[in-house]
N, C-alpha and C positions, 0 to 999 in steps of 0.2 A: 588229118588230123581233122578232128570236128572245130566249129567257127569259136567256141571258145576255147579249144588248145589253142589255135592260133591266133586271138583275143592275148592270150595268155604271153604269148613270146612276145607280142606287139608291146605290153604293157613292161615286160621286164626288161626287154631295150629302152622304153623310154625312161624309165629308172625307179620304178614303181616296187614296193617291195613284197606286197600281199597283193593277190589276184582272188576275184571269186565269182558267181554267178548264182543268182536266184529269182526265180519265176515271179514275175510281178504280182499281187493280192494284194487285198486289203490288212491291214494289221489288226486286228480285231482287237485281240488282248491286249497290244499295247496302248492302243488309243485308250481302253478303260482303263488303265493305269497311268496315262499320262491325263486324262480326264479329272482324275483322280488328285495324280498331284498339285495340278492347278488351283484345283477348286479347296485347296488346303494354302495356298498362297504360298507354295513352296518356291515360288521363281519368282519373288520378289518384285524387282522393278524393270525386268525384263519382258514388259506386258509385250513384245512383239511374239513369246511364244505360243499367247493365250489368242493369238489369232488364229481362226479354222483349224482346230487340232484334226477335223474329221481328213483335211486336206492333207495332211502330217506324214497319216497312216493310207492313205490312197496314192500309188504313185498313178494311177490313170485320170487323178484328178490334177496332176501336174503335167503329163505328159499324155495325152490322149491317142487310143491305142497301144498303152504301154505294155509290152510281154515281159523286157526281162528288165533286171537291176543288176548293173557293175557294179561292183564297189574294189577299191585298190586302196593302198594304203601309201605313206612315209617314212621311215625310220629318222626318231629324231634326236636320237640317244646320242650326245658326240664323244661321250667319253665314257671310260667303262664304272658303272655304276659307285660299286667298290661298298663297302659293308654300311650298316645301317648306322651305325656309333658315327661314322667317317660324314656319310653324306650330310647326317643331323648336322655336324658342327658348322658352326658360324661364329668366325671371330668376331670381336669385342667391335663395334665400329662400322660393320658393314651390314648391308642386306641382301637376301637371297631373291633371285631372279629367278623365275620358272623356267625349264629345261626348252620348255617348246619357243619361247621368247627370248632366245640368246643370240637366233639367227633372225635374217627377214622373212619378214609375212609369209606366212605358208601359203594363204590363200592365192595370192601373185602365182605363186608358182604350181601350186595346184591347179591352176583352172589353165593357166598354160597347156601343163600336160595331158589335161583330161582333154583339153578341145583337139587335141593332137591323135587321144587314143579314139573319138569320136570321129574325128577324121576319115580313119583308120576302119570304123567300124563303117564307115557310109560308102567307103570305096572297097575295100577289101573284102569286108565278111557279107555285106546287107544293102546291096546297091539299094538308095530309093529311101533307106530306113530312115525315120526320124529321131535325133537323141538330143537331151538334154544334159546337162555336168552341173555339180552342187559340190559345194564345199558347206562348209556346218552353218553357214547363215541362209541356206536352203530349208524349203519346210520339206523337210526329209529326216526320218530317221537313220541316220546312217551305223550306227551300232545295230540294230535290230536287223536290218537286212545283212549286215556284218556276219551276223551269228545265221545267220538264212541261208547265205552263202558258204558255209563251214568253215568262217574263219576265227572260230573261238566260240568262248560264251562270255556272260556279262557277268563279271565279278560284284562282290558284295558293294564294293566300292561306286557301282554303277557302272562302271568303265569295261569294253571289252579287251578280254585277253586271249591272247593268243598261247595254244598251250606249250609251243616250243619258243618262243620269244618273249612274250610278256605282253605290254600294252606304253609302253612310248612311241605311239605310232598315230598319226593322223591320218582321216581318213577322207573319201571320195566317194562321191556316186557319180555315175553316168545310165542317165532311163532310154532308151532304146523300143523303138517298135519292130526290133529284129528278136526272132525267136531263138534264144540261145539256150544249149544244156545249160542246166546245172551243174554247179561244181562242187556242191556238198550237201549230205541232207543235214537237218537241224539238230544240232547235237544237244545235251540236255542243257539247257541255258543256267543253269543253277548249280551244276554238279560240278565244278572243276573247284573251287573254294574248301567244299568240305566242310571240317570244322574248325577250319583256320577264320580269325577275325582279327588279325591284327591291324588291317587297315581302320577298322570301326577304334578299335583301341589307341590308335596312334593320333588320329586326329585331334588336334588339338581345340576346336570351338565344336565338337560333337554334331559338325554336320550331315553326316551318316548315323543318322539317328536309331534306322535297326536294318539288318541285311540287306542292301538293294534297295535302301530306301533314304535319300541323299534333300535334305531341303540346303537350298542353295543362299539361301538366308544368312546362314550360318557357316557358308563356303567360304575359304581364304582368298578363292580364284574369284569370286563371285565380289568378293568386301573387297578387294585390293584393286579388281579392274574396273566391274559394271557399276558400284553402289555410288551412288552420287551425293556429297555433302558430308555431313560426320558423319563416325561409324560407334554405333552404341559403346559404352563405358565396358562392357561387360568382355568384348572382344581385346579389349586392349593389351592386354599380360598374356592373350591368346596367339598373337602373332607369327611366335618362334621363330622371326627375325626375316620374312616373307614380306618383299614389299612389292613385287609384281606375281601372281599365280601363287599355286602353292604344290610342290610334287609327292607330300607326305606319303598320301596312302596309295603313292604308286612307288617310291623309296620303298617301303618295308613291305612288299607285296612278293611271298617267295618267291614267285613266277618270274619277276624282275631279277631279286634277287641271285637268281640262280642260271636263269636265260636270257635275259633281255644280253645284245651286244650292241656297241656302238657303230655304227656306219660311216669312215672316213669319205666315202665320196659322195656325200647325200646331193641331190639337187638343191637343196637346201642353201645348198655355201658353205662359206666360213661363217665363222659366231663374227654377232657385230657389236656385243657385250657382254663381261666377266661374267659368270654365276653369282660372283660376288662384288656388290657395289657399296661405295666409301658413302654411309650414311650423308656425312657434312654434304656432299655434293648437290644431290637430292633435297636437303634442306636450304642450303641457304641459296643454290643456280640450280634451280630444276630445267626452267630454261635452256640454261647455258648445258645441261648437261644434255636436253633432247636434243637441241642442235648439232652434235656429234650424226646423228641421224638426217641430216634434210637430203634431200637426195634419197633415201633410202627408206625402204617400206618395213620399217622396225615394228613389231607387236607393238613394244611402250609407249607407241604414241596414242594409241587409242584409251590408255589411264588419262594422258594431258596430265601436263606439268603439277594443276593444283591438286590433282590425283596422287601422284605420286609424292609429292613432299609431303602431302598428311600421310602416308605408310610409312614414309622415312620416320618423320615424326615420331606414330604411334611404336614403331620398331627401337628408335632411340629411347624411349622410355624404359626399355630391359634390355636391348643391348649393344648401348649408346658407348662412346670414348670421350676422350676429351674433343677432338673435334667437332662431335657432335654434340656437344653441349654449348660448345660456343657458337656453332650455327643457331641449338635453340637459343640462346638469348639473345643473338643477334635477332631473329623475327621477334620474338618477345617483345623489344625494344622499338622494333618497325614500327612506326604508328602512321606509314603510308598500307600496311597489309590491313588485310579485314580482319576485326574483330574475333571473325570466328578463327580466323588463322594463328592468329597471336595466340587466343585460349588453348588451342589444340599445341601449340610447344608449350606454354605452360603446363600445363597436362603431363606433356611429356616428359618435363623437369622433375616435378612433383614425383612421378611414377620412378626416376630415375635416382632420386635422391632417396626414396623408402628403399629401395634397391639397395644400395647402398649401408644404409643403417645393418 
């Protein structure tokens, strides 16, 4: 077997789902597209994305002498997806938590597994080789490298789609100075979607402005997690009950509807939070809600109590119940809270009253 084949066996043993290798090279086309995206301000407040874009597209600038880029994945789908109508249904008084955030923070799990894979490269595949590992916070375009490694194509929602398994996977990368055999040729990156535009039509905020064009400033994943402070009123009626992240563009994708399968034995471990969370809990006591993750690495901590409360209040304006309304009234009347928080509660109550008419 080749080094790549031995490495694939080890990646599978460690618990990774997908495995691929690509030759290290400059991602020139992706660099041009990325710079255009940045120049249009579509990254919003995520200023770290604008730092040294050239470095993101050149693995040799990240690891001197890099010869190969190894891409692996972890499936984070916990339960069968179900029909679109069922997936989109959220009971009154509840908010939706993105599938990826229902388990412990994938960054730590991924980092530990990638380090073990890197050690295998250094000990069993290419002694003396140098390696560096990255999850999505590193200066690397994992999706572009996954395409080059033959793992799939980029869908119109800008996410990687595996033709046989869909898109509910985390990606991680391992750069190495070892020269490994590539696992796949570059597929037609925009061929797999055909005429389908379900993700575009389903996006409640119009974040997918055109095929393969995403405006993060309009994306619910960005708005509910990364966006600080108040959210523009134009989006308040478009939250589609999402309080942390959003899966809608993936939920409606035919590849996921027909081919995505859950993995019960995932290294990510058991779920820490239900897919649907009572809005009243987050509106009334977001700090208490987060305390349940004390000592645990939950993605929900990234947003923090203030943003989770903000998100829940916005959702309550369109999907609230009696418990959520009582919580909103309590926040509005609490003079110890910031005026901006009380105003958010007032807006939600106004929207809720308008919905009842």
